[in-house]
C-alpha positions as CSV (number, residue, x, y, z in Angstrom):
1,M,95.7,118.4,71.0
2,R,95.4,122.2,71.6
3,N,91.6,122.2,71.2
4,A,91.2,119.3,73.6
5,F,93.4,121.0,76.2
6,K,91.6,124.3,75.8
7,K,88.2,122.5,76.4
8,D,89.1,120.0,79.1
9,G,92.1,121.6,80.8
10,V,94.0,118.2,80.4
11,I,95.5,115.9,77.8
12,A,97.6,112.8,78.1
13,I,100.4,111.8,75.7
14,R,102.1,108.4,75.3
15,G,105.6,108.0,73.8
16,L,106.8,111.5,74.4
17,I,109.8,110.4,76.5
18,D,112.5,108.3,74.7
19,E,113.3,104.9,76.0
20,K,116.8,105.6,77.1
21,L,115.8,108.6,79.3
22,L,112.9,106.6,80.7
23,R,115.3,103.8,81.7
24,R,117.4,106.4,83.5
25,L,114.4,107.7,85.3
26,D,113.4,104.2,86.3
27,L,116.8,103.5,87.8
28,E,117.3,106.8,89.5
29,S,113.8,106.9,91.0
30,A,114.2,103.3,92.2
31,Q,117.2,104.4,94.2
32,I,115.1,107.0,96.0
33,V,112.5,104.4,96.8
34,N,115.0,101.8,98.0
35,K,116.7,104.4,100.2
36,E,113.3,105.0,101.9
37,K,112.8,101.3,102.3
38,R,116.1,101.0,104.1
39,N,115.2,103.9,106.3
40,R,111.9,102.2,107.3
41,E,113.5,98.8,108.2
42,G,112.7,97.9,111.7
43,K,110.5,100.9,112.3
44,R,106.8,100.9,113.0
45,I,105.2,103.2,110.4
46,R,101.8,104.6,111.3
47,P,99.2,104.6,108.6
48,G,97.9,107.8,107.1
49,N,100.8,108.7,104.9
50,Q,99.7,109.8,101.4
51,F,103.1,109.2,99.9
52,Y,105.9,106.7,100.5
53,A,109.0,108.5,99.3
54,I,109.2,112.2,98.3
55,K,112.0,114.3,96.8
56,H,111.5,118.0,96.2
57,G,113.7,119.6,93.6
58,A,114.6,116.3,92.1
59,L,116.0,118.0,89.0
60,F,118.8,119.5,91.1
61,H,119.7,116.0,92.4
62,D,123.3,115.0,91.6
63,A,124.1,118.2,89.6
64,R,127.8,118.5,90.0
65,T,131.0,119.4,88.1
66,S,132.6,116.2,86.9
67,H,135.7,117.7,85.2
68,T,137.2,120.7,86.8
69,E,139.4,121.7,83.9
70,T,136.6,121.6,81.3
71,N,133.9,122.6,83.8
72,E,131.7,119.8,82.5
73,F,128.9,118.7,84.8
74,T,126.5,115.9,85.2
75,T,122.7,116.2,85.6
76,S,120.1,113.8,86.8
77,S,117.5,112.1,84.6
78,F,114.9,114.3,86.3
79,F,116.8,117.4,85.1
80,D,117.0,116.1,81.6
81,V,113.3,115.2,81.3
82,A,112.2,118.6,82.8
83,I,114.6,120.8,80.9
84,A,115.9,119.0,77.8
85,S,113.1,116.7,76.6
86,G,109.9,117.1,74.5
87,V,107.9,117.6,77.7
88,S,108.9,121.3,78.0
89,Q,108.1,121.8,74.3
90,V,104.6,120.5,74.7
91,A,104.1,122.5,77.9
92,A,105.2,125.7,76.1
93,E,102.8,125.1,73.3
94,L,99.9,124.5,75.7
95,L,100.7,127.4,77.9
96,F,101.0,129.8,75.1
97,L,97.6,128.7,73.8
98,V,96.2,130.0,77.1
99,K,98.4,133.0,77.5
100,K,99.2,134.6,74.1
101,C,102.8,134.7,73.2
102,E,103.8,138.3,72.7
103,S,106.1,139.1,69.8
104,G,109.6,140.1,70.8
105,T,113.2,139.5,70.1
106,R,116.0,138.3,72.3
107,S,118.5,141.0,73.3
108,S,122.2,140.6,72.7
109,Q,122.8,140.1,76.5
110,E,121.9,136.5,77.3
111,G,119.2,136.2,79.9
112,K,117.5,139.5,79.1
113,T,114.8,139.0,76.6
114,S,111.5,140.5,75.6
115,K,110.3,137.1,74.3
116,P,108.5,134.9,76.7
117,C,110.3,131.8,78.0
118,L,109.2,128.8,80.0
119,R,110.7,128.0,83.4
120,V,110.4,125.2,86.0
121,L,109.0,126.7,89.1
122,R,108.7,123.5,91.1
123,D,109.3,119.8,90.5
124,I,108.8,116.8,92.8
125,F,109.2,113.0,92.7
126,L,106.5,111.1,94.6
127,S,105.8,107.5,95.2
128,K,102.7,105.8,96.7
129,D,102.2,102.4,98.3
130,F,98.9,100.9,99.4
131,D,98.3,103.3,102.2
132,P,94.6,104.3,101.7
133,Y,95.1,107.9,102.7
134,T,94.8,110.4,99.8
135,C,94.2,114.2,99.4
136,G,90.8,115.2,98.1
137,W,90.0,117.4,95.1
138,H,92.3,120.5,95.2
139,V,94.5,122.8,93.2
140,D,98.1,123.1,94.3
141,D,99.0,125.6,97.0
142,L,101.9,128.0,97.0
143,G,104.1,125.3,98.6
144,F,103.7,123.3,95.3
145,W,103.2,126.2,92.9
146,P,105.3,129.2,93.9
147,A,103.6,131.9,91.7
148,T,101.1,134.6,92.5
149,P,97.5,133.7,91.4
150,E,97.4,135.6,88.1
151,A,100.2,133.4,86.7
152,L,98.9,130.6,84.6
153,G,100.8,127.3,84.4
154,I,101.1,123.8,83.2
155,N,101.7,120.7,85.3
156,A,103.4,117.7,83.6
157,W,102.6,114.5,85.6
158,I,104.8,111.7,84.4
159,A,104.1,108.0,85.3
160,L,107.2,106.0,86.2
161,D,105.2,102.8,86.6
162,D,102.2,101.2,85.0
163,M,99.0,102.2,86.9
164,P,96.2,100.2,85.2
165,L,92.6,101.3,85.9
166,E,91.8,97.9,87.4
167,G,94.3,98.6,90.1
168,G,92.2,101.5,91.2
169,G,95.0,103.9,91.9
170,G,96.7,106.8,90.1
171,F,95.6,110.3,89.3
172,A,92.1,111.7,88.8
173,L,91.2,115.1,87.2
174,A,87.9,117.0,87.2
175,V,87.6,117.8,83.5
176,S,86.9,121.5,82.7
177,S,86.8,122.5,86.4
178,H,89.2,125.3,85.7
179,K,86.2,127.0,83.8
180,A,83.4,125.9,86.1
181,T,81.0,128.5,87.5
182,W,81.6,127.1,91.0
183,R,85.4,127.1,90.9
184,E,85.8,130.3,93.0
185,E,83.8,128.7,95.8
186,A,85.9,125.6,95.5
187,Y,89.1,127.7,95.7
188,F,87.8,129.4,98.9
189,V,86.8,126.2,100.8
190,T,90.2,124.6,100.0
191,G,92.2,127.7,100.9
192,A,93.7,127.9,97.4
193,S,96.4,130.5,96.6
194,T,93.8,132.7,94.8
195,S,93.3,134.2,98.3
196,F,97.0,134.9,98.7
197,P,97.4,138.5,100.0
198,R,99.2,140.8,97.6
199,D,102.0,141.6,100.1
200,G,102.2,138.1,101.4
201,Y,101.9,136.8,104.9
202,T,103.9,138.3,107.7
203,S,104.3,135.3,110.1
204,A,103.1,131.8,110.9
205,V,100.3,133.2,112.9
206,D,99.2,135.5,110.1
207,L,99.4,132.6,107.5
208,F,97.2,130.2,109.5
209,E,94.8,132.8,110.7
210,R,94.1,134.4,107.3
211,R,94.0,131.3,105.2
212,T,90.5,130.6,104.0
213,G,88.6,127.3,104.1
214,S,89.0,124.0,105.9
215,G,92.2,122.7,104.4
216,T,93.6,121.7,101.0
217,C,92.4,118.1,101.0
218,N,89.0,118.2,102.8
219,I,86.5,119.3,100.2
220,K,84.5,116.1,100.5
221,T,83.5,117.0,104.1
222,S,83.7,120.9,103.8
223,A,81.7,121.2,100.6
224,P,80.2,117.8,99.6
225,H,78.1,119.4,96.8
226,L,81.4,120.5,95.1
227,H,83.0,117.1,95.7
228,R,80.0,115.5,93.9
229,R,80.3,117.8,90.9
230,M,84.0,116.9,90.5
231,E,83.3,113.2,90.8
232,E,80.7,113.5,88.1
233,T,83.4,114.9,85.7
234,K,86.2,112.7,86.9
235,R,88.7,111.4,84.3
236,Q,91.2,108.7,85.2
237,Y,93.7,107.4,82.6
238,D,94.8,103.8,82.2
239,V,98.4,104.8,82.8
240,K,101.5,103.2,81.3
241,Q,105.1,103.9,82.3
242,G,106.3,107.0,80.5
243,D,102.8,108.5,79.9
244,V,102.6,112.3,80.5
245,I,99.4,114.0,81.7
246,F,99.4,117.7,81.1
247,H,96.9,119.8,83.0
248,T,96.4,123.5,83.7
249,R,97.3,124.9,87.1
250,W,93.7,125.6,88.0
251,L,92.3,122.2,87.2
252,F,91.1,120.3,90.3
253,H,92.7,116.9,90.7
254,R,93.2,114.3,93.4
255,T,95.2,111.2,94.1
256,V,93.4,107.8,93.9
257,A,94.2,105.0,96.4
258,F,95.3,101.7,95.1
259,D,92.8,98.8,95.4
260,R,93.7,96.3,98.2
261,K,91.0,93.8,97.2
262,P,92.5,91.9,94.2
263,K,94.1,88.6,95.3
264,N,97.1,89.3,93.0
265,A,97.8,92.8,94.5
266,N,101.5,93.2,95.4
267,F,101.3,95.2,98.6
268,S,105.0,95.7,98.7
269,H,105.0,97.5,95.4
270,V,105.5,101.3,95.3
271,Y,104.1,103.3,92.4
272,R,106.2,106.2,91.2
273,R,105.5,109.5,89.4
274,Y,107.3,112.7,88.7
275,S,105.6,116.1,88.5
276,I,106.9,119.4,86.9
277,R,105.3,122.8,87.3
278,Y,106.0,125.1,84.3
279,N,105.3,128.8,84.2
280,L,106.3,131.7,82.0
281,G,109.4,133.6,83.2
282,S,107.1,136.5,83.9
283,A,105.4,134.7,86.8
284,V,105.8,136.5,90.1
285,I,107.3,134.7,93.1
286,P,105.1,135.2,96.2
287,P,106.6,137.6,98.7
288,G,106.4,137.3,102.5
289,Y,106.5,134.5,105.1
290,G,106.6,131.0,103.7
291,I,108.8,128.1,102.7
292,E,109.9,129.2,99.2
293,P,113.7,128.5,99.1
294,S,114.6,131.5,96.9
295,V,112.8,133.8,99.3
296,L,114.4,132.1,102.3
297,W,117.8,132.8,100.7
298,D,116.9,136.4,99.9
299,E,113.6,137.8,101.0
300,S,113.8,140.4,98.2
301,N,113.3,137.6,95.7
302,G,109.6,137.6,96.8
303,G,107.7,139.9,94.4
304,R,110.2,139.5,91.6
305,T,109.5,137.6,88.4
306,A,111.1,134.2,88.0
307,D,113.2,135.7,85.2
308,E,114.4,138.5,87.5
309,V,115.3,136.1,90.3
310,C,117.4,133.9,88.0
311,R,119.1,136.8,86.4
312,R,120.0,138.4,89.8
313,D,120.5,135.4,92.0
314,G,121.1,132.1,90.1
315,P,119.0,129.3,88.5
316,W,116.4,128.9,91.2
317,Y,113.8,128.4,88.4
318,P,115.8,127.0,85.4
319,Q,114.7,128.0,81.9
320,A,113.4,125.0,80.0
321,W,112.1,126.6,76.8
322,P,113.2,127.5,74.1
323,E,116.4,126.2,75.7
324,M,118.3,126.3,78.9
325,L,120.5,129.4,79.2
326,A,124.3,128.6,79.1
327,S,124.8,131.0,82.0
328,E,122.4,129.1,84.1
329,R,124.0,125.8,83.1
330,E,127.4,127.1,84.2
331,E,126.1,128.1,87.6
332,L,124.1,125.0,88.3
333,A,126.7,122.9,90.2
334,S,127.9,125.6,92.6
335,F,124.3,126.9,93.0
336,V,123.1,123.5,94.3
337,T,126.0,123.0,96.7
338,D,125.9,126.6,98.0
339,K,122.8,128.6,97.9
340,L,120.2,125.8,97.5
341,A,121.8,123.8,100.3
342,I,121.6,126.7,102.7
343,A,118.1,127.6,101.6
344,N,116.9,124.1,102.2
345,K,118.3,124.1,105.8
346,R,116.4,127.3,106.4
347,R,113.3,125.7,104.9
348,T,113.5,122.8,107.4
349,A,113.8,125.3,110.2
350,R,110.8,127.3,108.9
351,K,108.7,124.1,108.8
352,Q,109.7,123.4,112.4
353,E,108.5,126.9,113.3
354,M,105.2,126.1,111.7
355,R,104.7,122.7,113.2
356,P,102.8,123.8,116.4
357,F,100.2,125.6,114.2
358,L,99.8,122.5,112.0
359,K,99.4,120.3,115.0
360,R,96.7,122.6,116.4
361,L,94.9,122.6,113.1
362,A,95.1,118.9,112.7
363,R,93.5,118.5,116.1
364,E,90.7,120.7,115.0
365,Q,90.4,118.6,111.8
366,Q,90.9,121.7,109.7
367,V,94.0,120.7,107.8
368,L,94.4,116.9,107.4
369,N,97.1,117.3,104.8
370,D,98.8,120.6,104.1
371,P,101.7,121.3,101.7
372,L,103.8,122.4,104.7
373,K,103.6,118.9,106.2
374,G,105.8,116.0,105.5
375,N,103.0,114.1,103.6
376,Y,102.7,116.4,100.7
377,H,99.8,116.4,98.3
378,E,100.2,116.6,94.6
């Protein structure tokens, strides 16, 4: 497993998530999709939407205190698979293969440790219908992976539906692209976060003027020679519900549209997946102007490590390995209803502030799909 991951930058594992938890994921994610279906009733939906239903921070969904006297609380199935399942264990093993685990011992004060831990920096539930629009080969930008470029990471991509190869859709990965000699050129033309300024951006104008390349999703037109190289190394798995694809942060990947040709194709079906970005607690949160909730809550969180942010300000990036901290667990319900709720409102306002710039870039065909838009890429 480790040797294959080191070589290819990706592995897939079947049977890692137990059936009971998978059933909970199935039910809870179906509720999100059904809510979107109700919202769409009677509306004319324009084509060109990469995803059908989206939920950022799904692990925080439905976290609440259920018994005031005992301070017990409930968590979502997303939380349980991201934090308390074998997924985080495998991610930790793979990440520490890439970044050597330094020896150290936990201090007597919980939360302060010299031993590396694993945290969830971002998670998102996504579903896709038969809309043909997809994002081209890319690595995730800061909106999807809020860590400065030197931080390595592991993405766990979990299928919540069968996605057979004959259906054409799913998830494609450019094997070993994280080590390719041409990767820096590909990062540049897609505006990857490797070009993120050390002190961050200062405004929307600064962000859009200084970003390199021609958009996250447009490498097929901006650098067709790199697109061809990735297509030549493309791997697409015959996905079953519950399969987990682990890939390194810097591996190029893309969504694959579902085939509309088969006579038996069910065009009303929506295919679901859940994605978790894991990093060491030492990963630094990007400072400056952007849409990162913890920084919108307190701008001084930018430039701190994920460990520091959580120790000072609450479980913005919950620890998943070697275990969740009891102090973070106790804070979770109040954190979600107070700080996170306020930060998400600020995030919505910030995205509105950026909208004129995105519209201008869209007209210029520079950014067809950006992580700041509603139609998020993976």
